[in-house]
C-alpha positions in Angstrom: 100.1 101.0 70.0 103.4 98.4 71.2 104.9 98.1 75.0 108.3 99.2 74.5 110.8 96.6 76.6 114.0 98.6 75.4 114.2 102.5 75.5 117.2 105.1 75.8 116.6 107.3 79.3 116.8 110.5 77.4 114.5 109.6 75.2 112.0 109.2 77.6 112.0 113.1 78.9 109.2 114.9 77.3 106.7 112.5 77.0 102.9 112.1 79.0 102.5 110.3 81.8 99.2 109.4 81.8 96.7 108.0 84.2 94.7 104.2 83.3 91.9 106.7 82.2 94.6 108.2 79.9 94.4 111.4 81.9 97.2 113.8 81.6 99.4 113.6 85.0 102.6 115.4 84.1 105.4 115.2 81.4 108.1 113.0 82.4 111.9 115.4 82.9 114.3 112.5 83.8 115.0 109.3 84.8 116.4 108.5 88.6 119.1 105.1 88.9 120.7 103.7 91.3 124.5 102.2 90.6 125.7 99.2 91.8 129.0 97.6 90.8 129.1 94.8 88.5 128.2 92.1 88.1 125.1 94.0 90.3 122.5 95.1 87.6 122.4 99.3 88.0 118.2 99.9 87.5 116.7 102.4 86.9 114.3 103.2 90.0 111.9 105.9 89.0 111.1 108.9 86.5 110.8 112.8 87.9 107.2 113.8 86.2 106.5 117.5 86.6 103.4 118.0 86.8 100.8 120.4 85.4 101.5 123.0 88.3 105.1 122.5 87.8 105.6 120.6 91.2 108.2 117.8 90.2 107.6 114.5 91.8 109.6 110.7 91.9 107.4 108.2 90.5 108.4 104.9 91.4 109.1 102.3 87.9 106.7 100.0 89.5 103.7 102.0 88.7 104.3 102.1 85.6 101.9 99.6 83.6 103.0 100.9 80.2 106.1 102.6 78.5 105.4 103.2 74.8 106.4 105.4 71.6 104.3 107.8 72.5 103.5 108.3 76.0 103.5 106.6 79.5 100.6 104.5 81.1 100.4 104.0 84.7 98.7 101.6 86.7 96.9 104.0 88.7 96.4 107.3 88.9 97.0 108.2 92.0 100.3 109.7 92.6 102.6 110.8 95.4 102.7 114.4 95.8 106.0 114.5 97.4 108.6 117.0 96.0 111.4 114.8 94.1 114.6 114.8 96.2 117.5 112.5 95.2 118.6 109.8 98.1 122.2 108.3 98.4 123.1 106.4 95.8 120.6 107.9 93.5 121.7 110.2 90.0 119.6 111.2 87.4 120.3 110.3 84.1 120.1 113.7 82.0 120.6 116.0 85.1 123.7 114.2 86.5 125.4 111.1 83.7 125.0 112.1 80.5 127.9 114.5 79.7 129.8 112.6 82.0 133.1 111.5 80.7 134.2 107.6 81.0 136.2 104.6 79.7 135.4 101.5 78.3 136.9 98.3 77.4 133.8 96.8 75.0 135.7 94.2 73.1 133.5 95.1 70.1 135.1 98.9 70.2 138.9 98.2 70.1 139.0 101.9 68.5 137.4 103.4 72.4 139.9 102.0 74.4 142.9 103.9 76.2 140.7 107.5 75.7 137.7 108.9 77.6 134.3 108.9 75.8 131.2 111.0 76.7 128.1 109.5 77.6 125.4 110.5 75.1 122.2 107.9 76.5 122.0 104.9 78.3 119.5 102.4 77.7 117.2 100.6 79.6 115.9 96.6 79.3 112.7 95.4 81.5 113.6 92.1 82.5 111.8 89.1 83.6 111.1 91.1 87.1 109.8 93.9 85.7 112.9 96.0 86.9 114.6 98.4 83.8 118.1 97.5 84.2 121.0 99.2 82.0 121.8 97.3 79.6 124.0 99.9 77.1 125.2 103.3 76.8 125.7 105.3 74.0 128.7 107.0 73.8 130.6 110.2 71.8 133.9 108.9 71.0 136.0 112.0 69.3 134.0 114.7 68.9 133.8 116.5 65.7 135.5 119.6 64.5 134.4 122.6 62.2 130.4 121.5 61.9 131.4 117.7 61.7 129.2 115.3 63.3 130.8 113.5 66.6 131.6 110.3 66.5 128.6 107.8 68.7 128.9 104.3 69.7 127.1 101.7 71.5 129.0 100.3 74.2 127.8 97.1 76.6 127.3 98.6 80.4 129.6 96.3 81.5 132.2 97.2 79.5 131.8 101.0 81.0 134.2 102.2 83.5 134.7 105.3 85.3 131.0 106.2 86.4 129.9 105.7 90.6 127.3 106.5 92.4 128.0 110.1 94.3 129.5 110.1 97.7 128.1 112.7 100.3 130.5 114.2 102.8 128.4 113.3 105.7 127.0 109.7 104.3 130.2 108.6 103.5 129.4 105.1 104.4 125.9 105.2 103.3 126.7 104.3 99.7 128.5 101.4 100.8 125.8 99.9 103.7 122.2 100.4 101.0 124.6 98.6 98.3 125.7 95.6 100.9 121.9 95.5 102.6 120.4 95.7 98.5 121.5 91.8 98.1 120.0 90.5 101.0 116.6 89.2 101.8 114.1 91.5 103.2 114.4 89.7 106.7 117.8 89.8 106.8 118.0 93.6 106.1 114.9 94.0 108.8 117.1 92.1 111.2 120.2 94.8 110.4 117.6 97.7 111.0 116.5 96.2 114.1 119.8 96.3 116.2 120.4 100.1 115.0 119.3 103.3 117.3 115.9 105.2 116.5 118.5 108.0 114.4 120.8 105.5 112.2 117.3 103.6 111.5 115.2 106.7 110.4 118.5 107.9 108.3 118.4 104.5 106.5 115.0 104.6 106.4 115.0 107.9 104.6 117.5 106.9 101.5 115.7 103.4 101.0 112.9 103.6 97.8 109.6 102.9 98.8 109.2 99.4 97.5 112.3 98.4 99.4 111.2 99.7 102.4 107.7 98.6 102.3 109.4 95.1 102.3 111.2 95.7 105.0 109.0 96.8 107.6 106.2 93.8 106.6 109.2 91.9 108.1 110.4 93.5 111.3 108.8 92.9 114.7 105.0 94.5 114.8 105.9 97.1 117.5 108.9 98.0 115.4 106.8 98.3 112.5 104.3 101.0 113.8 107.2 102.7 115.0 109.0 103.4 111.7 105.9 104.5 110.3 105.1 106.9 112.6 108.6 108.3 112.3 108.1 108.6 108.3 106.5 111.9 107.0 102.7 111.2 107.0 102.7 111.4 102.8 105.8 109.1 102.7 104.2 106.6 105.3 100.8 106.4 103.0 103.1 105.6 100.4 104.9 102.7 102.3 101.6 101.6 103.1 100.5 101.6 99.6 103.1 99.2 98.6 102.5 96.2 101.4 100.6 93.6 101.3 96.6 94.8 102.4 96.7 92.3 105.9 100.4 94.0 106.6 99.4 97.0 105.9 95.9 96.9 108.3 97.5 95.2 111.1 100.3 98.2 111.1 97.1 100.8 111.2 95.5 98.6 113.7 98.9 99.4 116.4 98.1 103.2 115.2 96.6 106.0 117.2 93.1 105.6 115.5 92.8 109.4 113.8 96.2 109.0 112.7 95.3 105.8 110.9 91.8 107.2 109.5 94.8 110.0 108.1 97.1 107.7 106.7 94.0 105.6 104.8 92.8 109.0 103.1 95.8 109.8 101.9 96.4 106.4 100.3 95.3 105.4 96.8 91.6 104.2 97.0 92.3 101.1 95.3 94.5 100.4 97.8 92.8 101.2 101.1 89.8 99.6 100.0 91.1 96.2 100.8 93.1 97.4 103.6 89.5 99.1 105.4 87.9 95.3 104.6 91.0 93.6 106.6 90.7 95.8 109.5 87.2 95.1 110.0 87.5 91.2 110.7 88.6 90.3 114.5 92.6 90.4 115.1 92.2 86.1 116.0 90.5 85.0 112.5 91.0 83.8 109.2 90.0 87.3 107.7 92.7 88.9 109.5 95.1 86.8 108.1 94.1 86.6 104.4 95.4 88.1 101.5 92.5 89.8 99.6 95.1 89.5 95.9 95.4 86.3 95.2 95.7 84.7 91.6 92.0 84.5 90.7 90.5 83.4 87.5 87.6 82.6 85.3 87.0 78.8 83.9 87.3 80.5 80.7 91.0 80.9 81.1 93.3 78.7 79.5 96.4 76.8 80.9 99.2 78.5 79.1 97.6 81.7 80.3 97.1 80.6 83.6 101.1 79.6 84.0 101.7 83.2 82.6 99.8 84.7 85.7 101.8 82.4 88.3 105.0 83.3 86.3 104.8 86.6 87.9 108.0 87.6 90.4 106.0 89.9 92.7 103.8 87.0 93.3 104.6 85.1 96.7 105.3 81.9 95.9 103.1 80.1 98.3 99.9 82.5 96.4 101.5 80.6 93.3 100.7 77.0 94.7 97.0 77.2 94.0 94.9 79.5 91.4 91.0 80.3 92.6 88.4 79.7 89.8 85.1 82.1 90.6 82.5 83.3 88.7 82.6 87.5 87.6 83.7 89.7 88.8 86.9 88.0 90.0 88.5 91.0 92.1 87.9 90.1 95.4 84.7 89.6 97.0 84.2 87.8 93.9 81.1 86.0 92.4 80.5 82.6 93.0 83.5 80.5 94.2 84.4 77.4 91.8 87.1 75.7 93.1 90.9 75.6 92.6 93.8 74.1 90.7 97.1 73.1 92.6 100.4 74.4 90.2 101.5 70.8 89.7 98.1 69.8 87.7 98.4 72.9 85.9 102.1 71.3 84.7 100.5 68.1 83.4 97.9 70.0 81.2 98.4 71.0 77.3 98.5 74.7 77.1 95.2 75.3 75.4 92.8 73.4 77.7 90.3 75.8 79.9 90.8 75.9 83.2 87.2 75.5 84.4 87.3 71.6 83.1 90.1 70.9 85.4 89.8 72.3 88.8 88.9 70.7 91.7 85.4 71.5 93.3 85.8 69.4 95.9 88.6 71.1 98.3 87.2 72.4 101.4 87.5 76.4 101.9 88.3 78.1 105.0 85.5 80.6 106.4 86.5 84.3 107.0 85.7 83.7 110.9 87.5 80.6 111.5 90.3 80.8 114.1 93.7 80.3 113.4 94.3 76.6 115.1 91.5 75.6 112.8 93.5 77.2 110.0 96.6 75.2 111.1 94.8 71.8 111.1 93.5 72.9 107.5 96.8 72.8 106.3 97.8 70.2 108.5 95.1 67.8 106.4 95.5 68.9 103.1 99.0 69.6 102.7 98.7 72.6 101.5 100.7 76.0 101.6 97.7 78.5 100.9 93.6 78.0 101.0 90.6 80.1 99.8 88.7 81.8 102.4 85.2 82.0 101.5 82.1 84.1 103.3 78.9 83.1 103.8 77.3 83.6 100.6 80.5 81.1 98.8 82.2 84.4 97.5 86.0 84.4 97.6 87.0 86.6 99.8 90.9 85.8 99.6 93.5 83.6 100.8 95.6 82.6 103.7 99.3 81.6 103.1 100.8 79.5 105.5 103.9 81.8 106.0 101.3 84.7 107.7 99.5 81.8 109.7 103.1 80.6 111.4 103.7 84.4 111.8 100.7 85.0 114.4 101.4 81.1 115.7 105.0 82.0 117.0 106.0 83.7 119.7 105.2 87.2 119.5 109.6 88.5 119.8 110.4 85.5 117.1 111.9 87.8 114.5 114.5 89.6 117.2 114.8 85.9 118.4 116.0 85.1 114.7 115.6 81.6 113.4 117.7 79.4 115.9 117.7 82.0 119.7 120.4 80.3 121.0 122.8 80.6 117.8 121.8 83.8 116.0 122.4 84.1 112.3 125.2 86.5 111.5 124.7 90.2 110.8 126.3 91.5 107.5 128.2 93.8 109.6 127.8 94.5 113.4 126.3 97.9 114.0 127.7 100.1 116.6 125.5 99.0 119.2 122.0 97.4 119.9 118.8 99.3 120.1 117.0 97.3 122.4 119.9 97.9 125.2 119.5 101.2 124.2 116.1 101.6 124.4 116.5 99.5 127.5 118.9 101.8 129.2 116.6 104.6 128.2 
C-alpha cells in the first residue's frame, strides 16, 4: 500500500493507529496544528489519538512512520500516556478549524472574493524535512438551499485570511513569544530561556512541543538542563529525554538523583533507553561518553545512491552526515565487524549505482571507546575530520564522535552562559524582564 504525502486532515479522523508490529493502538480523533503568519509555514504538530481505553493522548507527527489510505503506522509501539491538552498557539482541525468563516483572495477563485467562506477541510503536505504543512484549504462558498449541494472550492493556504492562533486572556503575549522563538536556532532560544526567571521559563517550556523543547534543553548549560527536566512532570520529562540524542540524555540523567534517573529510564521507550543506559556506563572523560550511537551505518552492498539518500535526512546533524560507516551485519550499534568509512565528498564523485563496499577507506584509524578528550582533539586535527568512528576492542563500531560534542566539553564550563563573545554578547531577540542568574544569585 502506498504512503501518502498529501492528505486532508479531516479524512484522518477514524483511521486506526498501529505500532510497527501492526498492533492497534487507537484511532485518530483530530489533528493539532500550529498556525503561523505567512510566509512562515503553518504545520500539523501531532494527532489526537483515542486509545482502546477511551483516553485521548497527543501523538507527535515525527512519531509517524507512514500515513496510508487504511491506517497510520508509527515508528515505535511506545506512546506517551499523557492526557491531550492543547497548548498556546495550537488548534485542532475538527474541533476548532472546520466550520470557521474566513475570506480568500485566491486569484484562481475570483468568484469567492469579497464574501465569507466556510472551511470544510485542510490539506496537509509532507515536506523534505518531514514536517506536515498546510498547503490548501477546502472551503464552502455559497451554501445550497432546498437540498441543493453546497459549492466546494479548493484554495491555496497563502490566500486564506481571517484565521489566527487563539490568544488566551492569561497569556496575551505567549502566542507572539512562541512564534518569534519558532524561527530561532535552538542555541539562541536556550540563551533567551536562560535569562528568564524559573516561573517564566517553566511556563514557556509547558507550551513548547516535545521535539522543540528537547532541542532547546540540549543547548542549555549542564546545571540548567537537569533543573529544567526536574521541573517537568515525570512522564513529560521521559518524553523529552526520548527526543534527545542519547549522549545528551545520558549527561542529564547522570546529573539527577540516581533513583529519579532510573524511574525516567523505565518510563522511556526501551529502544530509546537502551543506548542511553550504555552511554551512562562510560567514564565522563572518555570518548565513549561523547559519542552518539546513531551515526550513518550501512552494509557494503549499499549503493552510492542509497547512501546519499541516507545523508540527505534533514534530521541528521551536519557533522554526522560527513562520514558513512560500513560494517558487517548487524548495522545497529554495537555492530558487526567494522570495515571502514566513506567521506561524503567521495560519494559525490562516484556513479550512483556503485556499491560502497568498493570505495570505502579501510585505513583511517578509529578512536577507541576509552580514549580521552585530548586524544580525540588530536585525532580530529591530524585527519581534518569533523566526525570519527569509535570502536571497541573487538573491532565493533559503537558509535561516532562529532567535533561539536568534543568542543562542548573542551570549552570552559560556563561558555554557554557567556555567549560567543563574552565581551560583546549576541543581542537577544527581545529582552526579558530580568536576568534569571541575577535573581538566583540574590535568592
